[in-house]
Each structure stands twice: as C-alpha cells, then as structure tokens.
C-alpha positions as CSV (number, residue, x, y, z in Angstrom):
1,M,79.7,88.8,130.7
2,H,76.7,86.3,131.0
3,T,75.4,85.4,134.5
4,L,73.1,82.4,135.3
5,R,70.2,84.8,135.3
6,D,70.8,85.3,131.6
7,I,70.2,81.6,131.1
8,T,66.6,80.4,130.8
9,V,65.8,76.7,131.3
10,L,62.5,75.2,130.2
11,V,61.5,72.3,132.6
12,V,58.8,70.0,131.2
13,D,57.1,67.3,133.2
14,D,53.5,66.4,133.9
15,A,54.4,65.4,137.5
16,K,54.1,68.6,139.5
17,S,56.4,67.3,142.3
18,L,59.3,66.6,140.0
19,R,58.8,69.7,138.0
20,E,58.8,71.9,141.1
21,F,61.8,70.0,142.5
22,V,63.9,70.7,139.4
23,R,62.6,74.3,139.2
24,R,63.5,75.1,142.9
25,N,67.0,73.7,142.6
26,L,67.8,75.5,139.4
27,D,66.2,78.7,140.7
28,A,68.3,78.5,143.9
29,R,71.5,78.3,141.8
30,G,70.6,81.4,139.8
31,Y,69.0,80.1,136.6
32,R,65.8,81.6,135.2
33,V,63.2,78.9,134.9
34,V,60.1,78.4,132.8
35,T,57.9,75.3,133.3
36,A,55.5,73.4,131.1
37,V,53.1,70.5,132.1
38,N,53.1,68.6,128.8
39,G,54.6,68.4,125.3
40,A,52.2,70.9,123.6
41,D,52.7,73.4,126.5
42,A,56.5,72.9,126.1
43,L,56.4,73.9,122.4
44,E,54.3,77.0,123.2
45,Q,56.6,78.1,126.0
46,F,59.7,77.5,123.8
47,H,58.3,79.8,121.1
48,T,57.3,82.4,123.7
49,H,60.6,82.6,125.6
50,P,64.3,82.7,124.6
51,I,65.1,79.2,125.9
52,D,68.8,78.2,126.4
53,L,68.2,74.7,127.7
54,V,65.3,72.2,127.8
55,I,64.9,69.6,130.5
56,L,62.0,67.2,129.8
57,D,60.3,64.0,130.6
58,L,59.5,61.4,127.9
59,I,56.1,60.1,129.1
60,M,53.6,62.9,129.0
61,P,50.0,63.5,127.9
62,Q,49.1,65.2,124.6
63,M,52.6,64.9,123.1
64,D,55.4,62.7,124.4
65,G,59.0,63.8,124.9
66,I,60.3,62.0,121.8
67,E,58.0,64.1,119.6
68,V,58.9,67.3,121.5
69,I,62.6,66.6,120.8
70,R,61.9,65.9,117.1
71,R,59.9,69.2,116.7
72,L,62.5,71.2,118.6
73,R,65.3,69.8,116.5
74,A,63.5,70.8,113.4
75,V,63.8,74.4,114.3
76,S,66.6,74.8,116.9
77,P,70.0,73.3,118.2
78,V,69.0,74.1,121.8
79,P,70.6,71.7,124.3
80,I,68.1,69.0,125.5
81,I,68.4,66.9,128.7
82,V,65.9,64.0,129.1
83,L,64.7,63.0,132.6
84,S,62.9,59.7,132.5
85,A,62.0,56.7,134.6
86,L,62.6,54.6,131.4
87,G,66.2,53.3,131.7
88,E,66.3,50.9,128.8
89,E,69.1,51.4,126.3
90,S,66.7,51.3,123.4
91,T,64.8,54.2,124.8
92,K,68.0,56.2,125.4
93,I,69.1,55.6,121.9
94,Q,65.7,56.6,120.5
95,A,65.9,59.9,122.4
96,L,69.6,60.5,121.4
97,N,68.8,59.7,117.8
98,Q,66.1,62.4,117.8
99,G,68.7,64.9,119.1
100,A,68.7,64.8,122.9
101,D,72.1,65.8,124.3
102,D,71.9,63.9,127.5
103,Y,69.7,61.3,129.3
104,L,69.3,61.1,133.1
105,T,67.3,58.2,134.6
106,K,65.0,58.8,137.5
107,P,65.5,58.9,140.4
108,F,68.6,61.2,140.3
109,G,70.4,63.4,142.8
110,V,70.6,67.2,142.6
111,G,74.3,67.1,142.2
112,E,74.1,64.8,139.2
113,L,71.4,67.0,137.6
114,L,73.3,70.2,138.1
115,A,76.5,68.6,136.7
116,R,74.7,67.6,133.5
117,V,73.1,71.1,133.2
118,Q,76.5,72.7,133.5
119,A,78.1,70.3,131.0
120,V,75.6,70.8,128.2
121,L,75.6,74.6,128.7
122,R,79.4,74.6,128.6
123,R,79.3,72.8,125.3
124,A,76.8,75.3,124.0
125,H,78.7,78.4,125.0
126,Q,82.4,77.4,124.7
127,S,84.7,79.5,122.6
128,P,88.3,78.8,121.4
129,T,91.2,80.0,123.4
130,Q,93.7,82.4,121.9
131,S,96.2,79.6,121.4
132,E,93.8,77.5,119.3
133,P,93.3,78.0,115.6
134,T,89.9,79.5,114.8
135,I,89.5,77.4,111.6
136,L,89.9,73.6,111.4
137,R,90.1,72.2,107.8
138,Q,90.2,68.5,106.8
139,G,89.5,67.9,103.1
140,P,86.1,69.4,102.2
141,I,85.2,69.8,105.9
142,V,85.7,73.3,107.5
143,L,84.9,74.0,111.1
144,D,84.9,77.6,112.3
145,R,85.1,77.6,116.0
146,E,84.5,81.3,116.4
147,R,81.3,81.4,114.3
148,H,80.3,77.9,115.5
149,E,79.8,76.9,111.8
150,V,80.6,73.8,109.8
151,T,80.6,73.5,106.0
152,V,81.1,70.5,103.7
153,D,82.1,71.3,100.2
154,G,81.2,74.9,100.9
155,Q,77.7,74.0,102.0
156,P,76.6,74.8,105.6
157,V,75.8,71.9,107.9
158,E,73.5,72.4,110.9
159,L,74.9,70.8,114.0
160,T,73.8,70.8,117.6
161,P,76.3,72.1,120.2
162,T,77.1,68.5,121.2
163,E,77.6,67.4,117.6
164,F,79.8,70.5,117.0
165,S,81.9,69.8,120.1
166,L,82.4,66.1,119.1
167,L,83.4,66.9,115.5
168,E,85.7,69.7,116.7
169,Y,87.5,67.3,119.1
170,L,87.9,64.6,116.5
171,M,89.2,67.1,113.8
172,Q,91.5,68.6,116.4
173,N,93.0,65.2,116.8
174,A,92.8,64.0,113.2
175,G,94.8,60.9,112.6
176,K,94.7,59.8,116.2
177,V,92.6,56.9,117.6
178,L,90.7,58.3,120.6
179,P,89.3,55.9,123.2
180,H,85.6,56.0,124.1
181,R,86.2,57.2,127.6
182,V,88.6,60.0,126.5
183,I,86.1,61.3,124.0
184,L,83.2,61.2,126.4
185,Q,85.1,63.0,129.2
186,H,86.4,65.7,126.8
187,V,83.1,66.4,125.0
188,W,80.4,65.5,127.5
189,G,82.4,66.2,130.7
190,P,84.6,64.6,133.4
191,E,81.4,62.9,134.9
192,Y,81.1,60.7,131.9
193,G,83.0,57.7,130.6
194,R,80.7,54.7,130.4
195,E,78.0,56.1,128.0
196,A,79.2,54.2,124.9
197,E,75.7,54.5,123.4
198,Y,76.1,58.3,123.3
199,L,79.1,58.0,121.0
200,R,77.4,55.4,118.7
201,V,74.4,57.6,118.2
202,Y,76.3,60.9,117.8
203,I,78.9,59.4,115.5
204,G,76.0,58.1,113.4
205,R,74.4,61.5,113.4
206,L,77.6,63.2,112.3
207,R,78.1,60.6,109.5
208,Q,74.7,61.4,108.1
209,K,75.6,65.1,108.0
210,I,79.2,65.1,106.8
211,E,80.0,61.8,105.0
212,P,79.4,61.4,101.2
213,D,78.2,57.9,102.0
214,P,77.3,57.4,105.7
215,N,77.3,53.6,105.3
216,R,80.9,53.7,104.1
217,P,82.4,56.5,106.2
218,R,85.5,58.2,104.8
219,Y,86.3,60.5,107.7
220,L,84.8,59.1,110.9
221,R,86.4,55.7,111.4
222,T,85.3,53.2,114.0
223,V,88.2,51.4,115.8
224,R,86.4,48.4,117.2
225,G,86.8,47.9,120.9
226,V,88.8,51.1,121.2
227,G,87.1,54.2,120.0
228,Y,87.0,56.5,116.9
229,A,89.4,58.4,114.7
230,F,89.0,61.3,112.2
231,E,90.9,60.3,109.1
232,A,93.0,63.2,108.0
C-alpha cells in the first residue's frame, strides 16, 4: 500500500519564498519534495528522480513553464499543476493545451493547493472497483481500466491521467449528454465546476488522439450550452 512518502513532488519556481512555502506545506503533509529554481533545473531534476507530480511556475529564467510542460509531455504523462500570477484565460488555455492538468492562480490558499494536489494524484492512481468492467469498448476504441491503456483500431494511444479519466467517464456514459459541471466534478474533483475552458481544451486534445477527423468528430460530441456526449 502506497503512503504519501512514496509520492515525490517536483516544485519549480524561481521565487524562493513561494518555492519554500509549497515545499514546507507538502512536506508537513507527508509528501517527499524535490525543488528546482528554473525550467532547465526542473528537467534535470525530473530525469534524476522518480517524480509523481510536477508543480511549476510559468515565468522563469532560462526556460519558461510552457516549454517545460511541452518537454515533459514529450516523454511522460506525469501530472502537472501550474501555479502562476498570470490569470488570463488565454494563458490558462495555452498551458492546458501543452498538457497541464490543472492551473492555480497566485495568490492561493494552502487548502486549495492541497485539494488540487490530491485531485490530480487521485486521477493518476485510480483503479476500477470490482463491480466495474475492466474493459470499455465503443466501436474501434478500447479502454483498459486495469492496464490504464487505450487503443484505437488496435493502435495504442498515449493519454495523460486526466485525458484517460475524461475519456473513461464519457465512454462509461456513452449515449448520455453530460453537463459541464457534472464532468468537471467527476473527473477533476468536487472542488471544480466552473472551469469550462478545461473541458474545451481536453475534449480538443482527446479528439486529436482518437477521432478519424478531429474537425468533424464522430465520437466526442459537443452539446452547445449543455456539455458533451460520447456517441455510442
């Protein structure tokens, strides 16, 4: 059985005060913490330690957070939470498009940070209950919950934990129209509900990976003003 001390979090921020604030609070709750002072240092630490979660700032010297996310996503599905003073929706969408799992705007409270950490780790480590089918099949799309694998027409598709959880929930409810708030609270966690941009970005990412023509989606249907549905 895993304990928090088995979970290593990489905290990346060039501001020492914030970096230490996050490190102290995670350490006090039992997480193992590794820190980095900039983007280049973050990548070095990531390839040196077995990292389970990355928390990083966007504006940093040598290499910004967006580039760090892009490089991490090229090699790993590790969960990523962005902490940034930039609260514009366009910046959030840019970070999410590159593969960030969550975005927290500074200043933030300890409780909010810890809730986001627990939510992304829950998505990364969840496993099906005995009452749930291990395999979900819809047309050429097969999702194996136990192995955490997805194939389309027999070809493996690389998904992040958040992408996997979103697709799993939609396939589990194939044929049903699911409201934005319901999807957010089920996939991201009960603390969510208003982050419609998260869904727009992640549905777009899934379409790029599983749809024959992402511009004319066959499976992931948008129901305007309501939510999304997986077409059985």
